[in-house]
C-alpha positions as CSV (number, residue, x, y, z in Angstrom):
1,M,17.2,-77.4,47.1
2,P,15.3,-75.4,49.2
3,I,11.7,-74.1,48.5
4,S,10.8,-70.6,48.0
5,H,8.4,-68.8,50.3
6,K,5.5,-66.7,48.1
7,N,5.2,-63.5,49.6
8,K,1.2,-62.7,49.7
9,T,2.0,-58.8,49.7
10,F,4.6,-58.7,47.2
11,A,2.2,-61.3,45.1
12,T,-0.7,-58.5,45.4
13,L,1.7,-55.8,44.5
14,L,2.8,-57.4,41.4
15,A,-0.9,-58.0,39.9
16,F,-1.7,-54.0,41.1
17,L,1.0,-52.7,39.1
18,L,2.1,-55.3,36.4
19,G,-1.0,-57.6,36.3
20,G,-1.5,-56.4,32.9
21,V,1.6,-58.2,31.6
22,G,0.7,-61.2,34.1
23,L,4.1,-60.8,36.0
24,H,1.7,-61.8,39.6
25,R,1.5,-65.4,37.4
26,F,4.7,-66.0,37.0
27,Y,6.2,-65.4,40.2
28,L,3.4,-67.5,41.7
29,R,3.4,-70.4,39.0
30,G,6.3,-70.1,37.1
31,M,7.2,-69.3,33.4
32,R,4.6,-72.4,32.3
33,D,1.2,-70.5,33.1
34,P,-1.1,-70.4,30.2
35,W,-3.0,-67.1,31.7
36,G,0.3,-65.3,32.6
37,W,1.0,-65.6,28.6
38,L,-2.6,-64.3,27.9
39,H,-1.9,-61.2,30.0
40,A,1.4,-61.1,28.2
41,A,0.3,-61.3,24.7
42,S,-2.4,-58.4,25.6
43,L,0.7,-56.4,24.9
44,L,1.3,-58.1,21.4
45,A,-3.0,-57.7,20.6
46,S,-2.5,-54.1,21.4
47,L,0.1,-53.8,19.2
48,L,-1.3,-55.4,16.2
49,V,-4.5,-53.3,16.4
50,F,-2.5,-50.3,16.4
51,L,-0.8,-51.4,13.4
52,A,-3.6,-52.7,11.3
53,W,-6.0,-50.3,12.4
54,P,-3.6,-47.2,12.8
55,Q,-6.5,-44.6,12.5
56,A,-8.4,-45.8,15.0
57,D,-8.9,-43.9,18.3
58,W,-6.0,-44.6,21.0
59,F,-8.6,-46.4,23.5
60,F,-9.6,-48.9,20.7
61,Q,-6.1,-49.6,19.9
62,L,-4.8,-50.2,24.1
63,L,-8.0,-52.1,24.7
64,P,-6.3,-55.2,25.0
65,L,-4.1,-54.2,27.3
66,I,-6.9,-52.0,29.4
67,L,-8.7,-55.4,29.7
68,S,-5.7,-57.4,31.1
69,M,-5.3,-54.3,33.7
70,L,-8.6,-55.0,34.5
71,V,-8.4,-58.6,35.2
72,G,-5.4,-57.7,37.1
73,F,-6.8,-55.7,39.5
74,L,-9.6,-58.2,40.3
75,E,-6.6,-60.6,40.6
76,A,-5.0,-58.5,43.1
77,L,-8.2,-58.3,45.0
78,V,-8.6,-61.9,45.1
79,L,-5.1,-62.9,46.0
80,G,-4.7,-59.9,49.0
81,L,-7.8,-61.4,50.2
82,M,-7.1,-64.9,50.7
83,S,-6.6,-65.9,53.9
84,D,-2.9,-66.3,54.9
85,E,-3.3,-70.2,56.0
86,K,-5.4,-71.0,52.4
87,W,-2.7,-68.4,50.8
88,D,0.1,-70.9,52.5
89,A,-1.7,-74.4,51.5
90,R,-2.0,-73.0,47.9
91,F,1.4,-71.6,47.2
92,N,3.5,-72.3,50.1
93,P,2.9,-76.4,50.9
94,D,6.1,-77.2,51.6
95,S,8.2,-73.7,52.3
96,G,8.1,-74.3,56.2
97,K,7.2,-71.2,56.6
98,Q,3.8,-69.2,57.7
99,S,2.6,-66.0,55.8
100,D,1.5,-62.9,58.3
101,S,0.1,-60.3,56.2
102,R,-0.4,-56.7,57.7
103,W,-0.8,-53.4,57.4
104,P,1.3,-53.1,53.9
105,L,-1.2,-55.2,52.6
106,A,-4.3,-53.5,53.6
107,L,-2.8,-50.4,51.8
108,I,-2.1,-52.0,48.6
109,L,-5.5,-53.5,48.6
110,V,-7.3,-50.1,49.5
111,L,-5.3,-48.2,46.6
112,T,-5.9,-51.6,44.6
113,L,-9.9,-51.2,44.9
114,M,-9.8,-47.2,44.3
115,V,-7.8,-46.9,41.3
116,G,-9.3,-50.4,39.6
117,A,-13.0,-49.2,40.3
118,G,-12.0,-45.9,38.7
119,C,-10.4,-47.5,35.5
120,M,-13.3,-49.7,35.3
121,I,-15.6,-46.4,35.4
122,A,-13.5,-45.0,33.0
123,T,-13.5,-47.3,30.8
124,L,-17.3,-48.1,30.6
125,A,-17.5,-44.5,29.8
126,R,-15.0,-44.2,27.2
127,L,-16.4,-47.1,25.7
128,F,-19.6,-45.9,25.7
129,D,-18.8,-42.4,24.6
130,L,-17.0,-43.8,21.5
131,L,-20.0,-46.4,20.8
132,Y,-22.9,-43.9,21.0
133,T,-21.8,-40.5,20.1
134,G,-18.5,-41.5,17.9
135,G,-16.6,-39.7,20.9
136,A,-18.4,-36.5,21.2
137,Y,-16.9,-36.0,24.4
138,G,-13.4,-36.4,24.2
């Protein structure tokens, strides 16, 4: 059975787009990854908050998923900024191929930093608005 070669650009893209539900973790480490399941559980946690507290602000109902998405952005940066040699040693030790990251990875990293930082600032702003003004600004 041939050993699959894990693509660093694809893993970073998965972490950027679907890191909140842990698909990048399952791609890299398989279905037994506990951190991947913790990401996936954020969907269930948001649903449980919605069912337990239906009159809550949407922000609090989605907070578990929002936090998981922010961690996914951080994981995308960590994965994408890892050197190709370290990547291959960790995720492709027996594949027989070498990774060669190019410009698409750099563009994904720039986009991840822009969107991730914007989401972090928006999350903090909304949290402080709700905690200190009761949601007076939106």
